[in-house]
C-alpha positions as CSV (number, residue, x, y, z in Angstrom):
1,M,0.0,0.0,0.0
2,N,2.9,2.4,0.8
3,K,4.7,1.8,-2.5
4,G,4.2,4.0,-5.6
5,F,2.7,7.5,-5.8
6,I,-0.4,9.4,-6.9
7,I,-0.7,12.3,-9.2
8,L,-2.0,15.6,-7.7
9,H,-2.5,18.3,-10.2
10,R,-2.3,22.0,-9.3
11,K,-5.8,22.5,-10.6
12,M,-6.8,21.1,-7.2
13,L,-6.1,24.6,-5.8
14,D,-9.3,25.7,-7.7
15,W,-11.3,22.8,-6.4
16,E,-14.5,23.9,-4.7
17,W,-13.7,21.9,-1.5
18,Y,-10.0,22.9,-1.4
19,D,-10.5,25.3,1.5
20,D,-12.7,22.9,3.4
21,K,-10.0,21.3,5.6
22,N,-11.8,18.2,6.6
23,T,-13.2,17.4,3.1
24,K,-9.8,18.0,1.5
25,I,-8.0,15.8,4.1
26,L,-10.4,13.0,3.5
27,F,-10.3,13.2,-0.3
28,I,-6.5,13.2,-0.5
29,H,-6.5,10.3,2.0
30,L,-8.9,8.4,-0.3
31,L,-6.7,9.1,-3.3
32,L,-3.8,7.6,-1.4
33,T,-5.6,4.5,-0.1
34,V,-7.9,3.3,-2.9
35,N,-6.8,0.5,-5.1
36,W,-4.4,1.5,-7.9
37,K,-5.2,-1.9,-9.6
38,N,-8.0,-4.4,-9.3
39,N,-7.8,-6.7,-6.3
40,K,-9.9,-9.5,-4.8
41,W,-11.5,-9.2,-1.4
42,R,-13.7,-11.9,0.1
43,G,-14.7,-13.2,-3.3
44,K,-15.4,-9.7,-4.7
45,T,-13.4,-7.7,-7.2
46,I,-12.5,-4.3,-5.7
47,K,-11.6,-2.3,-8.8
48,R,-9.0,0.4,-9.4
49,G,-10.1,3.6,-7.7
50,E,-12.2,1.8,-5.1
51,I,-11.7,0.9,-1.4
52,I,-13.5,-1.1,1.3
53,T,-13.4,0.7,4.6
54,S,-15.7,2.2,7.3
55,R,-16.3,5.6,8.8
56,E,-14.6,4.4,12.0
57,K,-11.5,3.3,10.2
58,L,-11.4,6.6,8.1
59,A,-11.7,8.6,11.3
60,K,-8.8,6.7,12.9
61,E,-6.6,7.1,9.9
62,T,-7.3,10.8,9.3
63,L,-7.6,11.8,13.0
64,L,-11.0,13.3,12.2
65,S,-14.2,12.6,14.2
66,I,-16.8,10.2,12.8
67,Q,-19.2,13.1,12.4
68,Q,-16.5,15.0,10.4
69,I,-16.0,12.0,8.2
70,R,-19.7,11.6,7.7
71,S,-20.0,15.3,6.7
72,A,-17.0,15.2,4.4
73,L,-18.3,12.0,2.7
74,N,-21.7,13.7,2.1
75,K,-20.0,16.7,0.6
76,L,-17.9,14.7,-1.7
77,K,-20.9,12.6,-2.7
78,S,-23.0,15.8,-3.3
79,T,-20.5,17.1,-5.9
80,N,-20.0,13.6,-7.5
81,E,-16.4,13.2,-6.4
82,I,-17.2,9.8,-5.0
83,T,-19.9,7.1,-5.0
84,I,-20.7,5.3,-1.7
85,K,-22.3,1.9,-1.1
86,T,-22.9,1.1,2.5
87,T,-23.7,-2.3,4.1
88,T,-24.0,-3.3,7.7
89,Q,-20.4,-4.6,7.6
90,Y,-18.5,-2.1,5.5
91,T,-18.5,1.0,3.3
92,H,-17.5,0.7,-0.4
93,I,-16.2,4.0,-1.8
94,T,-15.4,4.7,-5.4
95,I,-13.6,7.8,-6.6
96,N,-15.4,8.8,-9.7
97,N,-13.2,9.4,-12.8
98,Y,-10.2,8.0,-11.0
99,S,-8.6,6.6,-14.1
100,E,-8.9,9.9,-16.0
101,Y,-6.3,11.5,-13.8
102,Q,-4.3,8.6,-12.4
103,E,-4.0,6.6,-15.7
104,N,-0.3,7.2,-16.3
105,N,0.8,6.2,-12.8
106,Q,-0.5,2.7,-13.2
107,Q,2.4,1.5,-15.3
108,T,4.9,3.2,-13.0
109,N,3.4,1.7,-9.9
110,Q,3.5,-1.7,-11.6
111,Q,7.2,-1.2,-12.3
112,I,7.8,-0.4,-8.7
113,T,5.9,-3.4,-7.5
114,N,7.7,-5.7,-9.9
115,K,11.1,-4.1,-9.1
116,Q,12.0,-4.0,-12.8
117,P,12.5,-0.4,-13.8
118,T,14.9,0.3,-16.6
119,N,16.4,3.7,-17.6
120,N,14.4,3.7,-20.9
121,Q,11.2,3.0,-19.0
122,Q,11.9,5.7,-16.5
123,I,12.6,8.2,-19.3
124,T,9.5,7.3,-21.2
125,T,7.4,7.4,-18.1
126,T,8.8,10.8,-17.1
127,K,8.1,12.2,-20.6
128,Q,4.6,10.7,-20.7
129,S,3.9,12.1,-17.2
130,N,4.9,15.6,-18.3
131,K,2.7,15.4,-21.4
132,E,-0.3,14.0,-19.5
133,T,0.0,16.4,-16.6
134,K,-2.0,18.9,-18.5
135,K,-4.9,16.5,-18.8
136,Q,-5.0,15.5,-15.1
137,Y,-8.0,15.6,-12.8
138,N,-10.1,18.7,-13.2
139,I,-12.2,18.2,-10.0
140,N,-15.5,18.1,-12.0
141,I,-15.2,21.7,-13.2
142,G,-15.2,20.4,-16.8
143,Q,-12.6,22.8,-18.2
144,S,-10.2,22.2,-21.0
145,E,-6.7,23.5,-20.6
146,D,-7.5,26.5,-22.9
147,S,-10.8,27.3,-21.3
148,P,-11.3,30.4,-19.1
149,R,-10.6,29.7,-15.4
150,I,-13.9,29.1,-13.5
151,E,-13.7,30.3,-9.9
152,I,-16.1,28.5,-7.5
153,S,-16.4,29.9,-4.1
154,K,-16.7,27.8,-1.0
155,P,-19.6,29.8,0.4
156,L,-21.7,29.2,-2.7
157,N,-21.0,25.5,-2.6
158,E,-21.7,25.3,1.1
159,I,-25.0,26.9,0.8
160,N,-26.1,24.7,-2.0
161,Y,-25.1,21.6,0.0
162,F,-27.1,22.6,3.0
163,I,-30.1,23.5,0.8
164,G,-30.0,20.0,-0.5
165,L,-30.4,18.6,3.0
166,F,-33.9,20.1,3.1
167,E,-35.0,17.7,0.3
168,K,-36.5,15.2,2.7
169,V,-38.8,17.8,4.4
170,N,-39.5,20.0,1.4
171,P,-40.6,18.5,-1.9
172,S,-40.1,22.0,-3.5
173,Y,-36.6,22.4,-2.0
174,K,-35.0,23.3,-5.4
175,R,-36.8,26.6,-5.3
176,L,-34.7,27.5,-2.3
177,Y,-31.4,27.7,-4.4
178,A,-32.3,31.0,-6.0
179,N,-33.9,32.6,-2.9
180,K,-31.5,35.1,-1.5
181,T,-33.5,35.3,1.8
182,Q,-33.2,31.5,2.3
183,R,-29.5,31.5,1.4
184,S,-28.7,34.4,3.8
185,A,-30.4,32.5,6.6
186,L,-28.2,29.5,6.0
187,E,-25.1,31.8,5.9
188,R,-25.9,33.2,9.3
189,M,-26.6,29.8,10.8
190,I,-23.4,28.3,9.5
191,K,-21.5,31.3,11.0
192,E,-23.3,31.0,14.3
193,H,-23.6,27.2,14.8
194,G,-20.9,25.7,12.6
195,E,-21.3,23.3,9.7
196,E,-21.3,20.0,11.6
197,R,-23.9,21.1,14.2
198,L,-26.2,22.7,11.5
199,Q,-26.0,19.5,9.4
200,E,-26.8,17.4,12.5
201,I,-29.9,19.5,13.2
202,I,-31.2,19.5,9.6
203,E,-30.8,15.8,9.3
204,K,-33.0,15.3,12.4
205,L,-35.9,17.3,10.8
206,P,-37.5,14.4,8.8
207,D,-38.1,12.5,12.1
208,I,-39.3,15.6,13.9
209,V,-41.6,17.7,11.7
210,T,-44.3,15.1,11.6
211,K,-44.5,14.7,15.4
212,P,-47.2,16.4,17.5
213,Y,-46.2,19.8,18.9
214,A,-42.9,19.8,17.0
215,P,-41.9,23.1,15.2
216,K,-42.9,22.8,11.5
217,I,-39.6,23.6,9.7
218,T,-39.1,23.0,6.0
219,T,-37.0,26.0,5.0
220,P,-33.8,27.7,6.2
221,V,-35.7,30.8,7.2
222,Q,-38.1,28.7,9.4
223,L,-35.1,26.9,10.9
224,E,-33.3,30.1,11.8
225,R,-36.5,31.6,13.3
226,D,-37.4,28.5,15.3
227,F,-33.9,27.1,16.0
228,G,-34.3,27.7,19.8
229,K,-37.7,26.0,19.8
230,L,-36.4,23.1,17.9
231,I,-33.5,22.5,20.3
232,I,-35.9,22.7,23.2
233,Y,-38.2,20.2,21.6
234,I,-35.3,17.8,20.8
235,K,-34.1,18.0,24.4
236,Q,-37.5,17.4,25.8
237,N,-38.2,14.5,23.5
238,Q,-34.8,13.0,24.3
239,T,-35.4,13.4,28.1
240,S,-38.7,11.6,27.7
241,N,-37.2,8.8,25.7
242,N,-34.2,8.5,28.1
243,L,-36.5,8.1,31.1
244,K,-38.1,5.2,29.3
245,R,-34.8,3.6,28.2
246,G,-32.4,4.8,30.9
247,G,-30.2,6.2,28.2
248,V,-28.4,9.6,27.9
249,Y,-28.0,11.8,24.8
250,V,-26.8,15.3,24.9
251,I,-27.3,18.2,22.5
252,E,-24.7,20.8,23.3
253,E,-25.8,24.4,23.7
């Protein structure tokens, strides 16, 4: 696993998740750990660009929390960087378009594994690498080398991501994307509560909004307005459930 190398193009500096520390850490970790060639695992073929892992294992390997891993995986999935298949035993992750930007390192990694590099092969590989560098991974921007540079800001992508989380409670959630009032509400909540906490709260909404006496929240504006009421409801509901089960669950202030 520790032999060989990966290709990391400078265009990654323009990647929409580049300044999201946790997402960047996880994605680069996945680039380093996915299969660079097809392998067998428990009778299954795990293809090039794929890995069998778990959130717990990724958290241990990257020193991120499980919640941070979960959030980063969701972000990478939302922009089609990865595909995730989850079972009760493991998580199967595929880096989409992996071969497009790692193609020319397969032969070189194979040479390292076989311990048979020759000077001619090394020279050819170096030349090929230099030629192919211009074609390396474009992080889903879809630009050609001669295309104008497209700048994608993190705040724009963040807001779109969080709007997408309202899909389960709002069938018309797509209308929220162009609504400046809704977007501003999300910006303020991200600043006040942080990404992880806000995501955690929004993901609880589908189980809450249909319950009696629960705040009816289906948009960011409603969430910002009733955020305090929602937290109180969650705590009261958890207290009631804990009295029945003897369990403890804490939502931080």
